[in-house]
C-alpha positions as CSV (number, residue, x, y, z in Angstrom):
1,M,0.0,0.0,0.1
2,K,1.3,3.3,-1.0
3,I,0.4,6.5,1.0
4,T,1.1,10.1,-0.1
5,F,0.3,13.1,2.1
6,L,-1.1,15.7,-0.5
7,G,-1.9,18.2,2.1
8,T,-0.6,18.4,5.8
9,G,-1.5,22.0,6.7
10,V,-4.4,23.8,8.3
11,S,-6.5,26.9,7.7
12,V,-3.5,29.4,8.1
13,P,-0.6,29.6,5.9
14,Y,2.5,27.9,6.8
15,E,5.4,26.6,4.4
16,N,3.0,26.6,1.5
17,R,1.3,23.5,2.8
18,A,-2.0,22.6,1.3
19,Q,-4.8,21.6,3.6
20,S,-5.6,18.1,4.7
21,S,-5.7,15.3,2.0
22,I,-4.1,11.8,1.8
23,L,-3.8,9.5,-1.3
24,I,-4.1,5.8,-0.6
25,E,-3.0,3.6,-3.6
26,E,-3.5,-0.2,-3.5
27,D,-5.8,-1.9,-6.2
28,V,-7.7,1.4,-6.2
29,K,-7.0,4.9,-5.5
30,I,-8.8,6.8,-2.6
31,L,-8.5,10.2,-1.3
32,V,-9.1,10.7,2.5
33,D,-10.2,14.4,2.8
34,V,-9.8,16.9,0.1
35,G,-8.9,20.2,1.8
36,I,-8.0,23.3,-0.2
37,G,-5.0,22.9,-2.2
38,S,-5.3,19.1,-2.6
39,F,-6.6,19.5,-6.3
40,L,-3.3,21.1,-7.1
41,R,-1.3,18.6,-5.1
42,L,-3.1,15.7,-6.9
43,E,-1.6,17.1,-10.2
44,Q,1.8,17.4,-8.7
45,A,1.6,13.8,-7.6
46,G,1.0,12.8,-11.2
47,I,-2.6,11.7,-10.5
48,S,-5.6,12.9,-12.6
49,P,-9.0,13.5,-10.8
50,E,-10.5,10.8,-13.3
51,E,-8.2,8.1,-11.7
52,I,-9.8,8.5,-8.2
53,D,-12.1,5.6,-7.2
54,A,-13.4,7.1,-4.0
55,I,-13.3,10.0,-1.7
56,L,-13.6,9.6,2.2
57,I,-14.5,12.7,4.1
58,T,-13.7,12.9,7.8
59,H,-15.8,16.0,8.6
60,H,-17.3,19.0,6.8
61,H,-14.8,21.7,7.7
62,L,-13.3,23.7,4.9
63,D,-9.9,22.6,5.3
64,H,-11.0,19.0,4.8
65,N,-13.5,19.1,2.2
66,G,-12.9,22.4,0.3
67,D,-11.6,21.1,-2.9
68,L,-14.2,18.4,-3.3
69,M,-16.2,20.4,-5.9
70,N,-13.0,21.0,-7.8
71,I,-12.4,17.5,-8.1
72,L,-16.0,16.7,-9.1
73,K,-16.2,19.3,-11.7
74,A,-12.9,18.2,-13.2
75,R,-14.2,14.7,-13.5
76,W,-17.3,16.0,-15.3
77,L,-15.0,18.0,-17.7
78,L,-12.8,14.9,-18.2
79,E,-16.0,12.8,-18.9
80,A,-15.1,10.5,-16.0
81,G,-17.7,8.0,-14.4
82,E,-19.5,8.1,-11.1
83,I,-17.4,8.3,-8.0
84,E,-18.2,7.1,-4.5
85,I,-18.2,9.5,-1.7
86,Y,-18.2,8.5,2.0
87,G,-18.6,10.6,5.0
88,P,-20.3,11.1,8.3
89,S,-23.9,11.9,8.9
90,G,-24.8,15.1,7.2
91,T,-22.7,14.4,3.9
92,K,-25.7,14.1,1.7
93,F,-27.1,17.2,3.0
94,F,-23.8,19.1,2.6
95,L,-23.7,18.0,-1.1
96,E,-27.2,18.9,-1.8
97,S,-26.8,22.3,-0.1
98,F,-23.8,23.0,-2.4
99,L,-25.7,22.1,-5.5
100,N,-28.4,24.5,-4.4
101,V,-25.7,27.3,-4.4
102,Y,-24.3,26.2,-7.7
103,P,-27.3,24.9,-9.6
104,Y,-25.5,24.8,-12.9
105,L,-23.6,21.7,-11.7
106,R,-26.8,19.8,-10.9
107,N,-27.1,16.7,-13.2
108,K,-23.5,17.2,-14.4
109,L,-21.6,16.0,-11.4
110,K,-21.5,12.1,-11.1
111,F,-21.2,10.8,-7.7
112,K,-22.8,8.4,-5.0
113,I,-23.0,9.4,-1.4
114,S,-22.8,6.8,1.4
115,E,-23.0,7.5,5.2
116,E,-22.2,3.8,6.0
117,Q,-19.9,2.7,8.8
118,D,-18.6,-0.4,7.1
119,F,-18.0,-0.7,3.4
120,K,-15.5,-2.0,0.7
121,I,-13.6,-0.1,-2.0
122,G,-12.0,-2.6,-4.4
123,N,-10.4,-5.2,-2.2
124,L,-10.0,-2.8,0.7
125,K,-12.2,-3.2,3.8
126,I,-13.0,0.2,5.5
127,R,-14.5,0.9,8.8
128,A,-15.5,4.5,10.0
129,V,-14.6,5.2,13.6
130,K,-16.3,8.0,15.5
131,T,-14.0,10.6,16.6
132,I,-14.1,13.6,19.1
133,H,-14.3,17.1,17.2
134,S,-16.5,20.2,17.2
135,I,-18.9,18.8,14.6
136,E,-19.8,15.2,13.5
137,S,-16.6,13.5,12.4
138,Q,-15.0,10.0,11.9
139,G,-11.6,8.5,11.3
140,Y,-11.1,5.6,8.8
141,L,-9.5,2.1,9.4
142,V,-8.4,0.9,6.2
143,D,-8.0,-2.9,5.8
144,D,-7.0,-3.3,9.4
145,F,-3.7,-1.9,8.2
146,I,-3.7,2.0,8.6
147,A,-5.9,4.3,10.7
148,I,-6.5,7.9,9.8
149,S,-7.9,10.1,12.4
150,G,-9.0,13.4,10.6
151,D,-9.4,16.1,13.3
152,T,-9.9,14.9,16.7
153,K,-8.9,14.9,20.4
154,A,-6.7,11.9,21.1
155,F,-8.6,9.2,22.7
156,R,-8.0,5.5,23.7
157,D,-10.5,3.7,21.3
158,F,-8.9,5.3,18.2
159,L,-5.2,4.8,19.2
160,A,-5.9,1.4,20.4
161,L,-7.1,0.1,16.9
162,D,-5.3,-3.1,15.9
163,C,-3.4,-1.8,12.8
164,S,0.2,-1.4,11.6
165,Y,0.2,2.5,11.1
166,I,-1.6,5.5,12.5
167,V,-2.0,8.9,10.8
168,H,-3.0,11.2,13.6
169,E,-3.5,15.0,13.9
170,L,-1.4,17.1,16.3
171,S,-2.9,20.5,15.9
172,L,-1.7,22.1,19.1
173,P,1.4,22.6,21.1
174,F,2.1,22.2,24.7
175,N,-0.1,23.9,27.4
176,Y,-3.3,24.1,25.2
177,R,-6.6,22.5,26.0
178,A,-7.3,19.4,24.1
179,D,-11.0,19.5,23.5
180,Y,-11.6,19.1,19.8
181,H,-7.8,19.0,18.7
182,T,-4.9,17.0,19.9
183,T,-1.9,18.3,22.1
184,P,1.3,16.5,22.9
185,E,0.3,15.8,26.4
186,N,-3.1,14.4,25.3
187,L,-1.6,12.2,22.7
188,K,1.1,10.7,25.0
189,E,-1.5,9.9,27.7
190,F,-2.8,7.1,25.3
191,L,0.5,5.9,23.6
192,G,0.6,2.9,25.8
193,F,-2.4,1.5,24.1
194,V,-1.0,1.9,20.6
195,K,-0.6,-1.4,18.7
196,A,0.6,0.3,15.6
197,E,4.3,0.3,15.1
198,R,4.5,3.9,13.8
199,I,2.5,7.1,13.9
200,F,2.4,9.7,11.1
201,L,1.7,13.3,12.6
202,T,-0.1,15.9,10.5
203,H,-2.2,19.0,10.8
204,L,-0.1,21.0,13.0
205,Y,-0.4,24.7,13.4
206,P,2.5,27.0,13.0
207,M,3.0,27.4,16.8
208,T,3.2,23.5,17.0
209,H,5.8,23.4,14.1
210,A,7.8,25.8,16.2
211,V,8.5,23.2,18.9
212,K,8.2,20.1,16.8
213,D,11.5,18.7,17.8
214,E,10.7,19.0,21.5
215,I,7.4,17.3,20.9
216,L,8.9,14.3,19.3
217,R,11.5,14.0,22.2
218,F,8.5,14.1,24.6
219,L,6.4,11.5,22.8
220,E,9.2,8.9,23.1
221,F,7.5,6.8,20.3
222,D,8.3,6.0,16.6
223,A,6.4,9.1,15.3
224,E,7.1,11.3,12.4
225,I,5.8,14.8,11.3
226,V,5.0,14.7,7.5
227,G,5.1,17.3,4.9
228,D,3.2,17.7,1.7
229,L,3.8,15.2,-1.2
230,Q,5.6,12.8,1.2
231,S,5.1,9.1,0.0
232,F,5.5,5.9,2.0
233,N,5.4,2.4,0.6
234,L,4.0,0.6,3.6
235,K,4.2,-3.2,4.1
């Protein structure tokens, strides 16, 4: 399985990072979140929107879904077929609301929406896992191999998932309140339950990047802070 971090940024500029988006390549190509800038990063990664088989949305904040319509419109113009979109409760309402704002796209964009919790894309089994954020949100466990958190406070049930790798947000630095986002103290509290061999950390605000080396020392775990367009062939 190949994982490419298309966007690792947040809603404020830092190091020219695009907002949240991850490309998974196995027998299929799946995007997990499509924050603003991911449309451009996809091209830079050498992937056309028409090659994507499915899109998984963790939650409906702009830095996680802002390029969804760009991708759907590009697929229409490229005469691509229907694409599957998976997301939390409210995903169907979100898409319908967007088409009400841009009615010229209605009956042009080809997509199918599902709010199911367990499903398959190609040969990959995927399970949605409820997470802790300011709105309805969920992470995804892909083929019992890699878990992707989206935005969340760190908590035991997610970090204890039986998988080889975890992608987890680390929005905030030390001495912040971990209510809807993760801090180093909040993450370390649950590292003893982690079964995964490695954690990839993403979605850091600029003040968190400023102390990233201190954070990695504090965690005392095989963790890596990732950047845009970094790829990993995972086994």
